[in-house]
C-alpha positions as CSV (number, residue, x, y, z in Angstrom):
1,M,-53.9,-4.1,44.5
2,D,-50.6,-2.5,43.5
3,I,-48.3,0.0,45.2
4,F,-48.2,2.4,42.3
5,E,-51.8,2.5,41.3
6,N,-54.3,5.3,42.1
7,A,-56.3,4.8,45.3
8,S,-58.9,6.9,47.2
9,L,-59.3,8.3,50.7
10,G,-62.9,9.6,50.6
11,N,-63.2,11.8,47.5
12,V,-59.5,12.3,47.3
13,R,-57.5,10.3,44.7
14,L,-53.9,9.5,45.5
15,K,-51.4,8.6,42.8
16,N,-50.0,5.7,44.8
17,R,-50.6,3.8,48.1
18,I,-47.7,5.3,50.1
19,I,-48.3,8.1,52.6
20,R,-46.0,10.1,54.7
21,S,-47.3,9.4,58.2
22,A,-47.6,12.4,60.5
23,T,-44.0,13.3,61.5
24,F,-43.1,16.2,63.8
25,E,-41.4,18.8,61.7
26,G,-40.1,21.1,64.5
27,A,-40.0,23.9,61.9
28,A,-42.6,26.4,63.0
29,D,-42.0,29.7,64.7
30,R,-42.9,30.5,68.3
31,D,-46.4,31.4,67.2
32,G,-47.0,28.2,65.3
33,F,-46.5,29.6,61.8
34,P,-44.7,27.3,59.4
35,T,-41.2,28.7,58.5
36,A,-39.1,28.4,55.3
37,A,-37.6,25.2,56.8
38,Y,-41.1,23.7,57.1
39,Y,-41.8,24.4,53.5
40,R,-38.5,22.8,52.5
41,I,-39.4,19.6,54.3
42,F,-42.7,19.4,52.5
43,K,-41.2,20.3,49.1
44,K,-38.7,17.5,49.3
45,L,-41.4,15.0,50.2
46,A,-43.6,16.1,47.3
47,E,-40.6,15.9,44.9
48,G,-39.8,12.4,46.4
49,G,-42.9,10.8,45.0
50,V,-45.1,10.1,48.0
51,G,-48.9,9.9,47.3
52,A,-49.9,12.0,50.3
53,V,-48.4,13.7,53.3
54,I,-50.0,13.9,56.7
55,T,-48.6,16.9,58.5
56,G,-47.0,16.5,61.9
57,F,-49.5,17.1,64.7
58,T,-50.7,20.7,64.9
59,Y,-52.2,22.2,68.0
60,I,-55.8,23.3,67.9
61,S,-55.5,25.6,70.9
62,E,-52.8,27.2,73.0
63,N,-53.4,24.9,76.0
64,G,-53.2,21.9,73.6
65,K,-49.6,22.4,72.6
66,A,-47.0,19.7,73.0
67,M,-43.8,20.3,74.9
68,Q,-41.6,20.2,71.8
69,P,-40.5,23.6,70.3
70,G,-41.3,24.3,66.7
71,Q,-44.8,22.7,66.7
72,A,-47.1,24.2,64.0
73,G,-50.5,25.5,65.0
74,S,-54.0,25.0,63.5
75,D,-55.6,27.3,66.1
76,S,-56.1,30.5,64.1
77,M,-57.3,31.6,60.7
78,E,-54.3,33.9,60.8
79,K,-52.3,30.9,59.6
80,L,-54.6,30.4,56.5
81,E,-52.1,31.9,54.1
82,S,-49.3,29.7,55.4
83,Y,-51.2,26.5,54.7
84,Q,-52.5,27.8,51.4
85,V,-48.9,28.1,50.2
86,I,-48.2,24.5,51.4
87,A,-51.3,23.1,49.7
88,G,-50.5,24.9,46.4
89,M,-46.9,23.7,46.4
90,M,-47.8,20.1,47.2
91,H,-50.5,20.0,44.5
92,Q,-48.0,21.0,41.9
93,Y,-46.4,17.6,42.4
94,D,-49.8,15.8,42.5
95,C,-49.2,15.1,46.2
96,K,-52.2,15.4,48.5
97,V,-51.8,16.8,52.0
98,F,-53.9,16.2,55.2
99,L,-53.6,18.4,58.3
100,Q,-53.2,16.4,61.5
101,I,-55.0,18.2,64.2
102,A,-54.4,17.4,67.9
103,H,-54.7,18.4,71.5
104,A,-51.9,17.1,73.8
105,G,-54.2,16.8,76.9
106,R,-52.1,15.6,79.9
107,Q,-49.1,14.8,77.7
108,T,-47.4,18.2,77.9
109,L,-45.7,20.5,80.4
110,R,-46.8,23.7,82.0
111,S,-43.3,25.1,81.5
112,A,-43.6,24.6,77.8
113,T,-47.1,25.8,77.2
114,G,-47.8,28.3,80.1
115,F,-50.9,26.3,81.0
116,Q,-51.8,23.5,83.4
117,P,-52.2,20.4,81.3
118,V,-55.8,19.2,81.0
119,G,-57.2,15.7,80.7
120,A,-60.2,13.4,80.6
121,S,-59.4,12.6,84.3
122,E,-57.0,13.7,87.0
123,K,-54.8,10.7,86.3
124,K,-51.2,11.8,85.6
125,S,-49.1,10.6,82.7
126,A,-46.3,8.4,84.1
127,Y,-43.9,10.2,81.8
128,F,-45.0,13.8,82.1
129,Q,-45.9,13.6,85.8
130,E,-48.0,16.7,86.0
131,K,-51.5,16.4,87.5
132,P,-54.0,17.6,84.8
133,H,-57.0,19.8,85.3
134,V,-60.1,17.6,84.7
135,L,-62.0,19.1,81.8
136,T,-65.5,20.2,82.7
137,S,-68.3,19.4,80.2
138,E,-68.3,23.0,79.1
139,E,-64.5,23.0,78.5
140,T,-64.8,19.7,76.7
141,Y,-67.3,21.1,74.2
142,A,-65.0,24.2,73.7
143,I,-62.2,21.8,72.6
144,I,-64.6,19.9,70.4
145,D,-65.4,23.2,68.7
146,A,-61.7,24.0,68.4
147,F,-61.2,20.8,66.5
148,G,-64.0,21.8,64.1
149,N,-62.4,25.2,63.6
150,A,-59.0,23.7,62.9
151,A,-60.6,21.4,60.2
152,L,-62.3,24.5,58.7
153,L,-58.9,26.2,58.5
154,A,-57.5,23.2,56.6
155,Q,-60.5,23.2,54.2
156,K,-60.3,27.0,53.5
157,A,-56.5,26.6,52.9
158,G,-57.2,24.1,50.2
159,L,-55.7,21.1,52.0
160,D,-57.2,17.7,51.0
161,G,-58.5,16.7,54.4
162,V,-57.7,16.3,58.1
163,Q,-56.5,13.5,60.3
164,L,-57.7,13.4,63.9
165,H,-54.9,12.3,66.2
166,A,-56.7,9.8,68.4
167,A,-53.5,7.8,69.2
168,H,-50.3,8.0,71.2
169,G,-51.9,9.1,74.4
170,Y,-53.0,12.6,73.3
171,L,-56.4,14.0,74.4
172,I,-58.8,12.1,72.1
173,H,-56.9,8.9,73.0
174,Q,-57.2,9.7,76.7
175,F,-61.0,9.7,76.3
176,L,-60.9,6.4,74.5
177,Q,-58.8,4.6,77.1
178,P,-60.6,3.1,80.0
179,A,-57.3,3.1,81.9
180,V,-57.3,6.9,81.8
181,N,-61.0,7.8,81.4
182,D,-62.8,7.3,84.7
183,R,-65.5,9.8,84.0
184,T,-69.2,9.2,84.9
185,D,-70.7,11.9,82.6
186,E,-71.7,11.6,79.0
187,F,-68.0,11.3,78.0
188,A,-67.5,8.1,80.1
189,P,-66.4,4.8,78.4
190,D,-69.3,2.9,77.0
191,L,-70.4,0.1,79.4
192,L,-70.7,-2.5,76.6
193,T,-67.6,-1.8,74.5
194,G,-65.3,-0.4,77.2
195,V,-64.2,2.4,74.9
196,G,-64.9,6.1,75.4
197,T,-66.0,7.1,71.9
198,V,-68.4,9.9,72.7
199,F,-65.7,12.7,72.6
200,L,-64.3,11.4,69.3
201,Q,-67.8,11.1,67.9
202,K,-68.6,14.7,68.7
203,V,-65.3,15.9,67.3
204,I,-66.1,14.1,64.0
205,E,-69.5,15.6,64.0
206,A,-68.1,19.1,64.6
207,V,-65.7,18.7,61.7
208,R,-68.5,17.6,59.4
209,R,-70.9,20.3,60.6
210,K,-68.3,23.0,59.8
211,C,-66.8,21.5,56.7
212,G,-69.6,19.5,55.2
213,P,-69.9,15.7,54.7
214,D,-67.5,15.5,51.8
215,F,-64.4,16.9,53.4
216,P,-62.2,13.8,54.2
217,V,-61.7,12.9,57.8
218,L,-59.0,10.3,58.7
219,V,-58.4,9.0,62.2
220,K,-55.2,7.7,63.7
221,I,-55.6,5.2,66.5
222,S,-53.4,3.1,68.7
223,A,-54.3,-0.6,68.4
224,S,-53.0,-1.3,71.9
225,D,-50.9,0.4,74.6
226,D,-48.7,-0.3,77.6
227,L,-51.1,0.9,80.3
228,K,-52.8,-1.2,83.0
229,P,-55.3,-2.4,82.2
230,H,-54.1,-2.3,78.6
231,F,-56.3,-1.6,75.6
232,S,-57.5,-5.1,74.6
233,E,-57.9,-6.7,71.2
234,E,-61.7,-6.6,71.8
235,Q,-61.7,-2.9,72.6
236,F,-59.5,-2.2,69.5
237,L,-62.0,-4.0,67.3
238,N,-64.9,-2.2,69.0
239,L,-63.1,1.1,68.2
240,V,-62.6,0.1,64.5
241,Q,-66.3,-0.8,64.3
242,F,-67.3,2.5,65.8
243,L,-65.3,4.3,63.2
244,D,-66.9,2.1,60.5
245,R,-70.3,3.3,61.7
246,M,-69.1,6.9,61.6
247,Q,-68.0,6.3,58.0
248,V,-64.7,8.1,58.4
249,D,-62.5,8.2,55.3
250,G,-59.6,6.2,56.5
251,I,-58.2,4.6,59.7
252,E,-54.4,4.7,60.4
253,I,-53.2,1.9,62.7
254,S,-50.4,2.7,65.1
255,Y,-49.5,1.7,68.7
256,G,-49.0,3.0,72.2
257,T,-48.7,6.2,74.2
258,M,-45.9,8.6,75.1
259,D,-45.7,6.9,78.5
260,A,-43.6,4.3,76.6
261,A,-42.7,6.2,73.5
262,F,-40.1,3.7,72.2
263,N,-42.9,1.2,71.9
264,I,-44.6,3.5,69.4
265,F,-41.6,3.6,67.0
266,R,-39.1,1.0,68.3
267,G,-35.4,0.7,67.6
268,D,-32.3,2.1,69.3
269,I,-32.5,4.0,72.6
270,P,-29.8,6.7,72.5
271,E,-29.5,7.4,76.2
272,K,-26.9,10.2,76.1
273,L,-28.9,12.1,73.6
274,I,-32.0,11.7,75.6
275,L,-30.4,13.2,78.7
276,R,-29.1,16.1,76.7
277,E,-32.1,17.0,74.6
278,N,-35.2,15.6,76.2
279,G,-37.6,18.1,77.8
280,I,-38.0,16.0,81.0
281,Y,-34.3,15.4,81.6
282,K,-32.2,18.2,80.0
283,H,-32.6,20.7,82.9
284,K,-32.0,18.1,85.6
285,S,-28.8,17.9,87.7
286,Q,-26.0,15.6,86.9
287,L,-27.0,13.5,89.8
288,V,-30.5,13.0,88.4
289,K,-29.0,12.1,85.1
290,W,-26.6,9.6,86.7
291,F,-29.5,8.0,88.5
292,A,-31.5,7.8,85.2
293,R,-28.6,6.1,83.5
294,R,-28.0,3.7,86.4
295,F,-31.5,2.8,87.4
296,V,-34.3,4.3,85.4
297,F,-33.2,3.5,81.8
298,P,-32.4,-0.2,82.6
299,R,-35.8,-0.7,84.1
300,L,-37.5,1.1,81.2
301,K,-35.6,-1.0,78.6
302,K,-37.3,-4.1,80.0
303,Q,-40.6,-2.6,79.0
304,F,-39.7,-1.7,75.5
305,I,-40.7,-4.0,72.6
306,P,-37.8,-4.8,70.2
307,F,-38.0,-3.5,66.6
308,Q,-39.4,-6.0,64.1
309,P,-40.5,-5.4,60.5
310,M,-44.1,-4.4,59.9
311,Y,-44.9,-4.5,63.7
312,N,-48.4,-3.0,63.4
313,L,-49.5,-5.2,60.4
314,P,-51.2,-7.9,62.5
315,F,-53.5,-5.2,64.0
316,A,-54.2,-3.8,60.5
317,E,-55.2,-7.3,59.4
318,M,-57.6,-7.6,62.3
319,A,-59.1,-4.2,61.4
320,R,-59.4,-5.3,57.8
321,R,-61.7,-8.2,58.9
322,V,-64.3,-5.9,60.5
323,T,-64.4,-2.9,58.1
324,H,-64.3,-2.0,54.4
325,L,-63.0,1.5,55.2
326,P,-59.5,2.3,53.9
327,I,-56.9,1.0,56.3
328,I,-53.5,2.7,56.6
329,V,-50.7,0.9,58.5
330,V,-47.5,2.5,59.9
331,G,-44.6,1.0,61.7
332,G,-41.5,-1.0,60.6
333,F,-41.8,-0.9,56.9
334,R,-38.3,-0.7,55.4
335,D,-38.3,-2.1,51.9
336,G,-40.5,-2.7,48.9
337,R,-41.2,-6.4,49.6
338,Q,-42.7,-5.5,53.0
339,I,-44.9,-2.8,51.5
340,R,-46.0,-5.1,48.7
341,H,-46.8,-7.8,51.2
342,A,-49.1,-5.5,53.3
343,I,-50.9,-4.1,50.2
344,C,-51.0,-7.1,47.8
345,D,-51.1,-10.0,50.1
346,C,-52.9,-8.6,53.2
347,G,-55.3,-6.3,51.5
348,I,-54.2,-3.2,53.4
349,D,-55.0,-0.1,51.4
350,F,-52.1,2.2,52.3
351,V,-48.7,1.9,54.0
352,S,-47.5,5.0,55.8
353,L,-43.9,5.8,56.5
354,S,-42.1,8.2,58.9
355,R,-38.4,7.6,59.6
356,P,-37.6,6.2,56.1
357,L,-38.8,9.5,54.6
358,I,-36.7,11.5,57.1
359,A,-33.7,9.5,56.0
360,E,-34.6,9.6,52.3
361,P,-37.5,12.0,51.3
362,D,-37.2,10.5,47.8
363,F,-37.6,6.9,49.0
364,V,-40.8,6.4,47.0
365,N,-39.1,7.5,43.8
366,K,-36.3,5.0,44.5
367,L,-38.9,2.3,45.2
368,N,-40.6,3.1,41.9
369,E,-37.3,2.4,40.1
370,D,-36.5,-0.7,42.1
371,L,-39.5,-2.5,43.8
372,D,-37.2,-4.3,46.2
373,Y,-35.4,-1.1,47.3
374,T,-34.4,-1.0,51.0
375,S,-34.6,2.1,53.1
376,A,-31.4,3.7,54.4
377,C,-33.1,4.2,57.8
378,V,-31.5,2.1,60.5
379,S,-34.0,3.1,63.3
380,C,-31.3,4.8,65.4
381,N,-34.0,7.2,66.7
382,R,-31.7,10.2,66.9
383,C,-34.2,12.0,64.8
384,A,-37.0,11.2,67.3
385,I,-35.0,12.4,70.3
386,M,-34.0,15.6,68.5
387,C,-37.7,16.5,68.2
388,D,-37.2,17.8,71.7
389,S,-34.5,20.2,70.5
390,S,-34.9,23.5,68.7
391,H,-33.8,22.0,65.4
392,P,-36.1,21.1,62.5
393,T,-36.4,17.3,62.1
394,R,-33.9,15.6,59.9
395,C,-31.8,12.4,59.7
396,Y,-28.7,12.5,61.9
397,H,-27.4,9.0,61.1
398,H,-26.7,9.9,57.4
399,S,-25.8,13.5,58.1
400,R,-22.4,14.9,57.4
401,V,-22.5,16.0,61.1
402,A,-21.4,12.9,63.1
403,S,-23.3,13.8,66.2
404,P,-26.1,16.3,66.7
405,T,-25.3,19.4,68.7
406,R,-27.0,22.7,69.3
407,K,-24.6,24.3,66.8
408,T,-25.9,22.3,63.8
409,G,-28.6,24.7,62.8
410,I,-31.0,24.2,60.0
411,M,-29.9,21.7,57.4
412,N,-31.0,22.5,53.8
């Protein structure tokens, strides 16, 4: 296999094997409609040579919003025209686009959404600390139907497929995790595999029922997490084999939950910026912030996994051994040698990137000119923290603005 050869996800042919992994754009209006800033982000990515873009997570219903402002929605056919414009623009550059559809579940705040968070169980997120309403069977089926409607929106808009966000501790993931899902009804974890796959199965079936069997469905999963008991290697492989039986069109391998978000993306921990912009901390008193700096952050740092190149590749290689489905791996890819290693040496079908394409939307074009090119991204994570702000996502390390402030506005 080669980086710059055509490759397929379902019936969709990509011009190369590099994908923009779902990355929060922070550029929708208060009703979830993409703005001009949203279009600019996507246009730069398409111009930059990437084979496909997976949108940042879009909410399928009002009570499934995340806490971050500027999240796009996939909750209404009123947004059809917005996504049609995006699809048409991306296709002009032979760049495919998949809509990531998600429900935050317990990982959100009532103050941000206006709704009590909901979950597979009443267990709180250690990070968000709000007790969720336990979804009834009827409410669960309504959410399943909302996933199907969101996929239908993507199909009608001319997008190339959807990705179900079943990772990072959001609602589908909450059902998968035995550490969270303690249900005893039909959505309980399977006694043999230890994984709660029924909810995800019904979501996949709802998408196919509404969109037909040929509309590509990708699934993003976390290979493991930091909960107790943690999601084991055996459970991960059971999940991959379940997706193999469901014959989804691609599996993206990630890690973790928002309870330890820095273990998802790893790298620097900009404490001052967290205290200023983070939705949990920014409205707290100076005393609370002092306490966090003095006691909370040092304890949390001991739980965080240091950045290392290609940190999810071992999980992707495990998955490769139990399925022939296309495997996508994200996490810690910073140069052409690493990407070639995953694809050419390890047999992984696609490498997906997030922060490198924030720093350099044209990274793929540069890589095409120099196969050993190294990304300018230094994993400072200021872009990740600023997702909690009111600004569209961009690189702050290489910006002409030395430090992000609320006066920076939209960068063109």
